[in-house]
ChimeraX commands (.cxc) that place a marker at each C-alpha (Angstrom):
marker #1 position 110.19,95.01,88.48 radius 0.5
marker #1 position 106.68,96.44,88.62 radius 0.5
marker #1 position 105.44,93.26,90.32 radius 0.5
marker #1 position 108.20,93.52,92.92 radius 0.5
marker #1 position 107.28,97.13,93.64 radius 0.5
marker #1 position 103.61,96.22,94.04 radius 0.5
marker #1 position 104.37,93.36,96.42 radius 0.5
marker #1 position 106.60,95.51,98.59 radius 0.5
marker #1 position 104.05,98.31,98.75 radius 0.5
marker #1 position 101.42,95.83,99.82 radius 0.5
marker #1 position 103.60,94.45,102.59 radius 0.5
marker #1 position 104.64,97.86,103.87 radius 0.5
marker #1 position 101.09,99.14,103.92 radius 0.5
marker #1 position 100.01,96.07,105.87 radius 0.5
marker #1 position 102.70,96.86,108.42 radius 0.5
marker #1 position 101.54,100.44,108.66 radius 0.5
marker #1 position 97.97,99.44,109.39 radius 0.5
marker #1 position 99.03,96.84,111.95 radius 0.5
marker #1 position 101.02,99.35,113.97 radius 0.5
marker #1 position 98.54,102.21,113.60 radius 0.5
marker #1 position 96.76,101.46,116.85 radius 0.5
marker #1 position 99.87,102.00,118.95 radius 0.5
marker #1 position 103.33,102.24,117.45 radius 0.5
marker #1 position 104.99,101.54,120.78 radius 0.5
marker #1 position 103.22,98.23,121.45 radius 0.5
marker #1 position 105.49,95.19,121.14 radius 0.5
marker #1 position 103.57,93.68,118.25 radius 0.5
marker #1 position 106.08,91.63,116.28 radius 0.5
marker #1 position 104.47,88.29,117.16 radius 0.5
marker #1 position 101.04,89.58,116.19 radius 0.5
marker #1 position 102.33,91.09,112.97 radius 0.5
marker #1 position 104.20,87.88,112.10 radius 0.5
marker #1 position 101.05,85.81,112.57 radius 0.5
marker #1 position 99.09,88.17,110.34 radius 0.5
marker #1 position 101.81,88.06,107.68 radius 0.5
marker #1 position 102.00,84.26,107.78 radius 0.5
marker #1 position 98.25,84.00,107.36 radius 0.5
marker #1 position 98.33,86.43,104.47 radius 0.5
marker #1 position 101.19,84.48,102.88 radius 0.5
marker #1 position 99.17,81.28,103.12 radius 0.5
marker #1 position 96.24,82.93,101.41 radius 0.5
marker #1 position 98.41,84.61,98.76 radius 0.5
marker #1 position 101.47,82.36,98.28 radius 0.5
marker #1 position 102.65,84.20,95.18 radius 0.5
marker #1 position 102.61,87.66,96.70 radius 0.5
marker #1 position 106.04,87.57,98.33 radius 0.5
marker #1 position 104.77,88.87,101.68 radius 0.5
marker #1 position 107.41,90.19,104.10 radius 0.5
marker #1 position 107.42,87.98,107.21 radius 0.5
marker #1 position 108.96,89.76,110.22 radius 0.5
marker #1 position 111.49,87.91,112.36 radius 0.5
marker #1 position 110.73,88.22,116.07 radius 0.5
marker #1 position 112.81,88.14,119.23 radius 0.5
marker #1 position 111.58,87.16,122.73 radius 0.5
marker #1 position 109.11,89.52,124.38 radius 0.5
marker #1 position 107.35,90.55,121.19 radius 0.5
marker #1 position 110.34,92.53,119.93 radius 0.5
marker #1 position 111.70,92.52,116.40 radius 0.5
marker #1 position 115.07,91.10,115.46 radius 0.5
marker #1 position 117.44,93.95,114.50 radius 0.5
marker #1 position 117.84,92.63,110.94 radius 0.5
marker #1 position 114.79,92.05,108.76 radius 0.5
marker #1 position 114.82,90.68,105.21 radius 0.5
marker #1 position 112.53,90.33,102.21 radius 0.5
marker #1 position 113.47,86.95,100.81 radius 0.5
marker #1 position 111.93,87.35,97.38 radius 0.5
marker #1 position 113.91,90.50,96.58 radius 0.5
marker #1 position 117.10,89.81,98.53 radius 0.5
marker #1 position 116.93,93.05,100.51 radius 0.5
marker #1 position 117.75,93.25,104.22 radius 0.5
marker #1 position 117.66,96.27,106.51 radius 0.5
marker #1 position 118.00,97.34,110.15 radius 0.5
marker #1 position 115.00,98.14,112.33 radius 0.5
marker #1 position 114.12,99.51,115.74 radius 0.5
marker #1 position 113.60,96.38,117.82 radius 0.5
marker #1 position 110.63,97.80,119.74 radius 0.5
marker #1 position 108.57,99.02,116.75 radius 0.5
marker #1 position 110.01,97.24,113.71 radius 0.5
marker #1 position 110.46,100.61,112.07 radius 0.5
marker #1 position 113.10,100.52,109.28 radius 0.5
marker #1 position 116.22,102.62,109.80 radius 0.5
marker #1 position 116.93,104.81,106.75 radius 0.5
marker #1 position 120.10,104.12,104.81 radius 0.5
marker #1 position 120.71,100.63,106.23 radius 0.5
marker #1 position 119.36,98.44,103.46 radius 0.5
marker #1 position 121.60,96.07,101.55 radius 0.5
marker #1 position 120.94,93.49,98.90 radius 0.5
marker #1 position 122.26,89.94,98.97 radius 0.5
marker #1 position 124.19,90.63,102.16 radius 0.5
marker #1 position 123.40,91.16,105.83 radius 0.5
marker #1 position 123.70,94.74,107.10 radius 0.5
marker #1 position 125.51,95.49,110.36 radius 0.5
marker #1 position 122.82,96.63,112.81 radius 0.5
marker #1 position 122.66,97.71,116.42 radius 0.5
marker #1 position 121.31,94.84,118.47 radius 0.5
marker #1 position 119.10,97.03,120.67 radius 0.5
marker #1 position 118.16,100.12,118.65 radius 0.5
marker #1 position 114.90,101.52,119.98 radius 0.5
marker #1 position 112.60,104.43,119.28 radius 0.5
marker #1 position 113.66,107.63,121.01 radius 0.5
marker #1 position 111.64,108.92,123.93 radius 0.5
marker #1 position 111.97,112.47,122.69 radius 0.5
marker #1 position 111.11,113.50,119.18 radius 0.5
marker #1 position 113.10,115.86,116.99 radius 0.5
marker #1 position 111.44,119.25,116.86 radius 0.5
marker #1 position 108.83,119.21,114.12 radius 0.5
marker #1 position 108.00,122.73,112.85 radius 0.5
marker #1 position 104.66,121.47,111.50 radius 0.5
marker #1 position 103.54,119.75,114.70 radius 0.5
marker #1 position 101.84,122.77,116.23 radius 0.5
marker #1 position 101.61,124.83,113.04 radius 0.5
marker #1 position 98.11,126.13,112.42 radius 0.5
marker #1 position 96.41,125.26,109.15 radius 0.5
marker #1 position 94.34,128.41,108.41 radius 0.5
marker #1 position 90.64,127.77,107.90 radius 0.5
marker #1 position 90.83,124.16,109.06 radius 0.5
marker #1 position 88.37,123.32,111.84 radius 0.5
marker #1 position 89.98,122.55,115.19 radius 0.5
marker #1 position 91.13,118.96,115.47 radius 0.5
marker #1 position 90.61,118.25,111.75 radius 0.5
marker #1 position 94.16,118.77,110.48 radius 0.5
marker #1 position 95.30,115.17,110.99 radius 0.5
marker #1 position 92.09,113.85,109.43 radius 0.5
marker #1 position 92.63,116.09,106.41 radius 0.5
marker #1 position 96.29,115.13,105.91 radius 0.5
marker #1 position 95.48,111.45,106.36 radius 0.5
marker #1 position 92.78,111.61,103.68 radius 0.5
marker #1 position 95.19,113.37,101.33 radius 0.5
marker #1 position 97.90,110.75,101.85 radius 0.5
marker #1 position 95.34,108.00,101.32 radius 0.5
marker #1 position 94.37,109.53,97.98 radius 0.5
marker #1 position 98.01,109.95,96.91 radius 0.5
marker #1 position 98.81,106.38,97.92 radius 0.5
marker #1 position 95.93,105.00,95.87 radius 0.5
marker #1 position 96.95,107.04,92.83 radius 0.5
marker #1 position 100.59,105.95,93.08 radius 0.5
marker #1 position 99.74,102.26,93.36 radius 0.5
marker #1 position 97.39,102.53,90.39 radius 0.5
marker #1 position 100.07,104.30,88.36 radius 0.5
marker #1 position 102.67,101.66,89.25 radius 0.5
marker #1 position 100.35,98.81,88.33 radius 0.5
marker #1 position 99.33,100.48,85.08 radius 0.5
marker #1 position 100.93,99.23,81.89 radius 0.5
marker #1 position 101.53,102.84,80.90 radius 0.5
marker #1 position 101.89,105.03,84.03 radius 0.5
marker #1 position 100.30,108.45,83.66 radius 0.5
marker #1 position 101.88,111.71,84.58 radius 0.5
marker #1 position 105.33,110.73,83.45 radius 0.5
marker #1 position 105.77,108.43,86.45 radius 0.5
marker #1 position 109.32,107.26,87.04 radius 0.5
marker #1 position 109.54,104.04,88.95 radius 0.5
marker #1 position 112.49,101.99,90.10 radius 0.5
marker #1 position 112.62,98.91,92.26 radius 0.5
marker #1 position 111.88,100.05,95.82 radius 0.5
marker #1 position 114.05,99.56,98.87 radius 0.5
marker #1 position 111.93,97.61,101.39 radius 0.5
marker #1 position 113.40,99.60,104.28 radius 0.5
marker #1 position 111.64,102.72,103.01 radius 0.5
marker #1 position 108.11,103.36,104.04 radius 0.5
marker #1 position 105.02,103.63,101.93 radius 0.5
marker #1 position 104.51,107.28,102.86 radius 0.5
marker #1 position 108.06,108.17,101.83 radius 0.5
marker #1 position 107.59,106.60,98.44 radius 0.5
marker #1 position 104.28,108.37,97.99 radius 0.5
marker #1 position 105.72,111.81,98.76 radius 0.5
marker #1 position 108.80,111.33,96.56 radius 0.5
marker #1 position 106.68,109.97,93.74 radius 0.5
marker #1 position 104.22,112.85,93.84 radius 0.5
marker #1 position 106.97,115.44,94.20 radius 0.5
marker #1 position 108.58,114.09,91.02 radius 0.5
marker #1 position 105.25,114.45,89.20 radius 0.5
marker #1 position 104.97,118.10,90.20 radius 0.5
marker #1 position 108.62,119.12,89.76 radius 0.5
marker #1 position 108.49,119.25,85.97 radius 0.5
marker #1 position 111.71,121.23,85.58 radius 0.5
marker #1 position 113.67,119.09,88.09 radius 0.5
marker #1 position 114.55,122.17,90.13 radius 0.5
marker #1 position 114.08,120.33,93.42 radius 0.5
marker #1 position 111.22,122.57,94.43 radius 0.5
marker #1 position 107.65,123.09,93.31 radius 0.5
marker #1 position 107.32,126.61,91.92 radius 0.5
marker #1 position 104.23,128.78,91.67 radius 0.5
marker #1 position 103.17,127.35,88.30 radius 0.5
marker #1 position 103.80,123.76,89.38 radius 0.5
marker #1 position 101.74,124.34,92.52 radius 0.5
marker #1 position 98.53,124.84,90.52 radius 0.5
marker #1 position 97.83,121.13,89.90 radius 0.5
marker #1 position 98.71,120.42,93.53 radius 0.5
marker #1 position 96.12,122.95,94.71 radius 0.5
marker #1 position 93.49,121.41,92.42 radius 0.5
marker #1 position 94.34,117.92,93.61 radius 0.5
marker #1 position 94.11,118.86,97.28 radius 0.5
marker #1 position 90.74,120.55,96.82 radius 0.5
marker #1 position 89.36,117.57,94.93 radius 0.5
marker #1 position 90.72,114.67,96.98 radius 0.5
marker #1 position 91.10,115.67,100.63 radius 0.5
marker #1 position 88.48,116.23,103.31 radius 0.5
marker #1 position 87.28,118.31,105.05 radius 0.5
marker #1 position 87.30,120.75,102.15 radius 0.5
marker #1 position 87.79,123.79,104.37 radius 0.5
marker #1 position 91.29,122.61,105.19 radius 0.5
marker #1 position 92.33,122.64,101.52 radius 0.5
marker #1 position 92.03,126.37,100.95 radius 0.5
marker #1 position 95.32,127.41,102.56 radius 0.5
marker #1 position 97.16,124.10,102.53 radius 0.5
marker #1 position 99.89,125.17,100.10 radius 0.5
marker #1 position 100.59,128.20,102.30 radius 0.5
marker #1 position 100.79,125.85,105.27 radius 0.5
marker #1 position 103.38,123.73,103.44 radius 0.5
marker #1 position 105.47,126.75,102.43 radius 0.5
marker #1 position 107.31,126.96,105.73 radius 0.5
marker #1 position 109.87,129.59,104.66 radius 0.5
marker #1 position 107.30,131.60,102.66 radius 0.5
marker #1 position 109.36,131.64,99.44 radius 0.5
marker #1 position 106.33,130.85,97.21 radius 0.5
marker #1 position 107.65,127.38,96.43 radius 0.5
marker #1 position 107.63,124.04,98.22 radius 0.5
marker #1 position 110.72,121.91,98.68 radius 0.5
marker #1 position 110.71,118.14,99.12 radius 0.5
marker #1 position 111.37,118.53,102.84 radius 0.5
marker #1 position 108.51,121.01,103.19 radius 0.5
marker #1 position 106.16,118.64,101.37 radius 0.5
marker #1 position 107.23,115.78,103.60 radius 0.5
marker #1 position 106.77,117.89,106.68 radius 0.5
marker #1 position 103.32,119.25,105.87 radius 0.5
marker #1 position 102.13,115.75,104.94 radius 0.5
marker #1 position 103.30,114.44,108.30 radius 0.5
marker #1 position 106.02,112.40,106.71 radius 0.5
marker #1 position 108.75,113.51,109.03 radius 0.5
marker #1 position 109.76,112.37,112.40 radius 0.5
marker #1 position 112.86,111.14,114.09 radius 0.5
marker #1 position 114.99,108.98,111.97 radius 0.5
marker #1 position 116.60,110.31,108.89 radius 0.5
marker #1 position 118.65,113.35,109.81 radius 0.5
marker #1 position 119.82,113.28,106.21 radius 0.5
marker #1 position 118.44,116.70,105.66 radius 0.5
marker #1 position 117.20,117.99,108.91 radius 0.5
marker #1 position 114.79,115.29,109.86 radius 0.5
marker #1 position 113.65,114.43,106.46 radius 0.5
marker #1 position 112.19,111.50,108.04 radius 0.5
marker #1 position 108.69,110.54,108.35 radius 0.5
marker #1 position 107.06,108.97,107.13 radius 0.5
marker #1 position 109.04,106.54,108.34 radius 0.5
marker #1 position 106.13,104.46,108.33 radius 0.5
marker #1 position 103.58,104.97,110.56 radius 0.5
marker #1 position 101.16,107.12,111.45 radius 0.5
marker #1 position 98.91,105.03,109.37 radius 0.5
marker #1 position 99.55,107.01,106.46 radius 0.5
marker #1 position 100.85,109.36,108.76 radius 0.5
marker #1 position 102.57,107.28,111.16 radius 0.5
marker #1 position 106.01,106.07,111.42 radius 0.5
marker #1 position 107.20,108.56,108.92 radius 0.5
marker #1 position 110.72,108.93,107.85 radius 0.5
marker #1 position 113.71,108.93,105.53 radius 0.5
marker #1 position 115.11,111.04,102.85 radius 0.5
marker #1 position 117.12,108.49,101.03 radius 0.5
marker #1 position 114.20,107.12,99.11 radius 0.5
marker #1 position 114.62,104.60,96.38 radius 0.5
marker #1 position 112.31,106.28,93.87 radius 0.5
marker #1 position 114.50,109.33,93.40 radius 0.5
marker #1 position 117.82,108.12,94.79 radius 0.5
marker #1 position 119.61,108.62,98.06 radius 0.5
marker #1 position 120.30,111.81,99.94 radius 0.5
marker #1 position 123.91,112.83,99.74 radius 0.5
marker link #1:1,2 radius 0.2
marker link #1:2,3 radius 0.2
marker link #1:3,4 radius 0.2
marker link #1:4,5 radius 0.2
marker link #1:5,6 radius 0.2
marker link #1:6,7 radius 0.2
marker link #1:7,8 radius 0.2
marker link #1:8,9 radius 0.2
marker link #1:9,10 radius 0.2
marker link #1:10,11 radius 0.2
marker link #1:11,12 radius 0.2
marker link #1:12,13 radius 0.2
marker link #1:13,14 radius 0.2
marker link #1:14,15 radius 0.2
marker link #1:15,16 radius 0.2
marker link #1:16,17 radius 0.2
marker link #1:17,18 radius 0.2
marker link #1:18,19 radius 0.2
marker link #1:19,20 radius 0.2
marker link #1:20,21 radius 0.2
marker link #1:21,22 radius 0.2
marker link #1:22,23 radius 0.2
marker link #1:23,24 radius 0.2
marker link #1:24,25 radius 0.2
marker link #1:25,26 radius 0.2
marker link #1:26,27 radius 0.2
marker link #1:27,28 radius 0.2
marker link #1:28,29 radius 0.2
marker link #1:29,30 radius 0.2
marker link #1:30,31 radius 0.2
marker link #1:31,32 radius 0.2
marker link #1:32,33 radius 0.2
marker link #1:33,34 radius 0.2
marker link #1:34,35 radius 0.2
marker link #1:35,36 radius 0.2
marker link #1:36,37 radius 0.2
marker link #1:37,38 radius 0.2
marker link #1:38,39 radius 0.2
marker link #1:39,40 radius 0.2
marker link #1:40,41 radius 0.2
marker link #1:41,42 radius 0.2
marker link #1:42,43 radius 0.2
marker link #1:43,44 radius 0.2
marker link #1:44,45 radius 0.2
marker link #1:45,46 radius 0.2
marker link #1:46,47 radius 0.2
marker link #1:47,48 radius 0.2
marker link #1:48,49 radius 0.2
marker link #1:49,50 radius 0.2
marker link #1:50,51 radius 0.2
marker link #1:51,52 radius 0.2
marker link #1:52,53 radius 0.2
marker link #1:53,54 radius 0.2
marker link #1:54,55 radius 0.2
marker link #1:55,56 radius 0.2
marker link #1:56,57 radius 0.2
marker link #1:57,58 radius 0.2
marker link #1:58,59 radius 0.2
marker link #1:59,60 radius 0.2
marker link #1:60,61 radius 0.2
marker link #1:61,62 radius 0.2
marker link #1:62,63 radius 0.2
marker link #1:63,64 radius 0.2
marker link #1:64,65 radius 0.2
marker link #1:65,66 radius 0.2
marker link #1:66,67 radius 0.2
marker link #1:67,68 radius 0.2
marker link #1:68,69 radius 0.2
marker link #1:69,70 radius 0.2
marker link #1:70,71 radius 0.2
marker link #1:71,72 radius 0.2
marker link #1:72,73 radius 0.2
marker link #1:73,74 radius 0.2
marker link #1:74,75 radius 0.2
marker link #1:75,76 radius 0.2
marker link #1:76,77 radius 0.2
marker link #1:77,78 radius 0.2
marker link #1:78,79 radius 0.2
marker link #1:79,80 radius 0.2
marker link #1:80,81 radius 0.2
marker link #1:81,82 radius 0.2
marker link #1:82,83 radius 0.2
marker link #1:83,84 radius 0.2
marker link #1:84,85 radius 0.2
marker link #1:85,86 radius 0.2
marker link #1:86,87 radius 0.2
marker link #1:87,88 radius 0.2
marker link #1:88,89 radius 0.2
marker link #1:89,90 radius 0.2
marker link #1:90,91 radius 0.2
marker link #1:91,92 radius 0.2
marker link #1:92,93 radius 0.2
marker link #1:93,94 radius 0.2
marker link #1:94,95 radius 0.2
marker link #1:95,96 radius 0.2
marker link #1:96,97 radius 0.2
marker link #1:97,98 radius 0.2
marker link #1:98,99 radius 0.2
marker link #1:99,100 radius 0.2
marker link #1:100,101 radius 0.2
marker link #1:101,102 radius 0.2
marker link #1:102,103 radius 0.2
marker link #1:103,104 radius 0.2
marker link #1:104,105 radius 0.2
marker link #1:105,106 radius 0.2
marker link #1:106,107 radius 0.2
marker link #1:107,108 radius 0.2
marker link #1:108,109 radius 0.2
marker link #1:109,110 radius 0.2
marker link #1:110,111 radius 0.2
marker link #1:111,112 radius 0.2
marker link #1:112,113 radius 0.2
marker link #1:113,114 radius 0.2
marker link #1:114,115 radius 0.2
marker link #1:115,116 radius 0.2
marker link #1:116,117 radius 0.2
marker link #1:117,118 radius 0.2
marker link #1:118,119 radius 0.2
marker link #1:119,120 radius 0.2
marker link #1:120,121 radius 0.2
marker link #1:121,122 radius 0.2
marker link #1:122,123 radius 0.2
marker link #1:123,124 radius 0.2
marker link #1:124,125 radius 0.2
marker link #1:125,126 radius 0.2
marker link #1:126,127 radius 0.2
marker link #1:127,128 radius 0.2
marker link #1:128,129 radius 0.2
marker link #1:129,130 radius 0.2
marker link #1:130,131 radius 0.2
marker link #1:131,132 radius 0.2
marker link #1:132,133 radius 0.2
marker link #1:133,134 radius 0.2
marker link #1:134,135 radius 0.2
marker link #1:135,136 radius 0.2
marker link #1:136,137 radius 0.2
marker link #1:137,138 radius 0.2
marker link #1:138,139 radius 0.2
marker link #1:139,140 radius 0.2
marker link #1:140,141 radius 0.2
marker link #1:141,142 radius 0.2
marker link #1:142,143 radius 0.2
marker link #1:143,144 radius 0.2
marker link #1:144,145 radius 0.2
marker link #1:145,146 radius 0.2
marker link #1:146,147 radius 0.2
marker link #1:147,148 radius 0.2
marker link #1:148,149 radius 0.2
marker link #1:149,150 radius 0.2
marker link #1:150,151 radius 0.2
marker link #1:151,152 radius 0.2
marker link #1:152,153 radius 0.2
marker link #1:153,154 radius 0.2
marker link #1:154,155 radius 0.2
marker link #1:155,156 radius 0.2
marker link #1:156,157 radius 0.2
marker link #1:157,158 radius 0.2
marker link #1:158,159 radius 0.2
marker link #1:159,160 radius 0.2
marker link #1:160,161 radius 0.2
marker link #1:161,162 radius 0.2
marker link #1:162,163 radius 0.2
marker link #1:163,164 radius 0.2
marker link #1:164,165 radius 0.2
marker link #1:165,166 radius 0.2
marker link #1:166,167 radius 0.2
marker link #1:167,168 radius 0.2
marker link #1:168,169 radius 0.2
marker link #1:169,170 radius 0.2
marker link #1:170,171 radius 0.2
marker link #1:171,172 radius 0.2
marker link #1:172,173 radius 0.2
marker link #1:173,174 radius 0.2
marker link #1:174,175 radius 0.2
marker link #1:175,176 radius 0.2
marker link #1:176,177 radius 0.2
marker link #1:177,178 radius 0.2
marker link #1:178,179 radius 0.2
marker link #1:179,180 radius 0.2
marker link #1:180,181 radius 0.2
marker link #1:181,182 radius 0.2
marker link #1:182,183 radius 0.2
marker link #1:183,184 radius 0.2
marker link #1:184,185 radius 0.2
marker link #1:185,186 radius 0.2
marker link #1:186,187 radius 0.2
marker link #1:187,188 radius 0.2
marker link #1:188,189 radius 0.2
marker link #1:189,190 radius 0.2
marker link #1:190,191 radius 0.2
marker link #1:191,192 radius 0.2
marker link #1:192,193 radius 0.2
marker link #1:193,194 radius 0.2
marker link #1:194,195 radius 0.2
marker link #1:195,196 radius 0.2
marker link #1:196,197 radius 0.2
marker link #1:197,198 radius 0.2
marker link #1:198,199 radius 0.2
marker link #1:199,200 radius 0.2
marker link #1:200,201 radius 0.2
marker link #1:201,202 radius 0.2
marker link #1:202,203 radius 0.2
marker link #1:203,204 radius 0.2
marker link #1:204,205 radius 0.2
marker link #1:205,206 radius 0.2
marker link #1:206,207 radius 0.2
marker link #1:207,208 radius 0.2
marker link #1:208,209 radius 0.2
marker link #1:209,210 radius 0.2
marker link #1:210,211 radius 0.2
marker link #1:211,212 radius 0.2
marker link #1:212,213 radius 0.2
marker link #1:213,214 radius 0.2
marker link #1:214,215 radius 0.2
marker link #1:215,216 radius 0.2
marker link #1:216,217 radius 0.2
marker link #1:217,218 radius 0.2
marker link #1:218,219 radius 0.2
marker link #1:219,220 radius 0.2
marker link #1:220,221 radius 0.2
marker link #1:221,222 radius 0.2
marker link #1:222,223 radius 0.2
marker link #1:223,224 radius 0.2
marker link #1:224,225 radius 0.2
marker link #1:225,226 radius 0.2
marker link #1:226,227 radius 0.2
marker link #1:227,228 radius 0.2
marker link #1:228,229 radius 0.2
marker link #1:229,230 radius 0.2
marker link #1:230,231 radius 0.2
marker link #1:231,232 radius 0.2
marker link #1:232,233 radius 0.2
marker link #1:233,234 radius 0.2
marker link #1:234,235 radius 0.2
marker link #1:235,236 radius 0.2
marker link #1:236,237 radius 0.2
marker link #1:237,238 radius 0.2
marker link #1:238,239 radius 0.2
marker link #1:239,240 radius 0.2
marker link #1:240,241 radius 0.2
marker link #1:241,242 radius 0.2
marker link #1:242,243 radius 0.2
marker link #1:243,244 radius 0.2
marker link #1:244,245 radius 0.2
marker link #1:245,246 radius 0.2
marker link #1:246,247 radius 0.2
marker link #1:247,248 radius 0.2
marker link #1:248,249 radius 0.2
marker link #1:249,250 radius 0.2
marker link #1:250,251 radius 0.2
marker link #1:251,252 radius 0.2
marker link #1:252,253 radius 0.2
marker link #1:253,254 radius 0.2
marker link #1:254,255 radius 0.2
marker link #1:255,256 radius 0.2
marker link #1:256,257 radius 0.2
marker link #1:257,258 radius 0.2
marker link #1:258,259 radius 0.2
marker link #1:259,260 radius 0.2
marker link #1:260,261 radius 0.2
marker link #1:261,262 radius 0.2
marker link #1:262,263 radius 0.2
marker link #1:263,264 radius 0.2
view
C-alpha cells in the first residue's frame, strides 16, 4: 500500500509541474509524451499515462491501470473532478466538462498577509507547501512514519496539495476536534517560521489563516490560506484547491480526500 501511495504521489506531482506554466494550455499530448518517457525509464513505477482526445484535450475518463482507479477530469486541463473516482469500474463522466471562466469567490485571494513584503505572499505559500510535501512523502516512505501519520491508499483523482493539507491537518489535530486549537497551533507556528521563506511572512501567518478570528483553524481555513481552494469541490463551500495546480499551489481542490475520508 505504501508503494502504491508513493507511485501515485509521484505521478500527480509530475502532472502539477507540467501544467504549472499555464493551466489552460491544451497540454495532454505533451504530458502524455512526458509520462511515456518516464514510464520507459522507470517501468516499475506505475506512472499514470493520460489518455488524450483530438486537439490536445484530455479524454473525460482517466485511469491508473496499476491501482484500478478511474476518475473524471476537465477535458481542457486534465484536472480531476472531486468525488468521481471509482475502482474496477468506469465512472460516468460529462463528455465536455471544462474549467469555468469565472472562479468561485476566494476570501483569501486578496487577503493581506500582515508583514509580508508586497508580491511575496505566493512565493511564501509555495515554499511552505513544498516543505510540507517533502515531509509527507518522507513520512509515507518511512518504515515507521513519525508524528503519528495515518496513511491509507490514495485516490488518484485527488491532488497532491489536497493530500498534503489533509495529512498535515491530521498531524496537528491531536484531539480530533476538526480544528486546530491554540495549543495545537504552536508547532504549526514553529514549522512555518523554520521552513517557509521569506521569513517576514511567517510572523502573522496563523492570523491570516484564521479567517473567522475564533483563535483556531479549521480544515477549510487551512486549505484556503495555503491556496488549496479553487473552483471544484463545493463539498464545503469551495473546499477545493488544491485541486492540483498551482504548482503546489495550482489546480487546487477537493474536500473528499482519501487520507481522512470523504466529505459528507
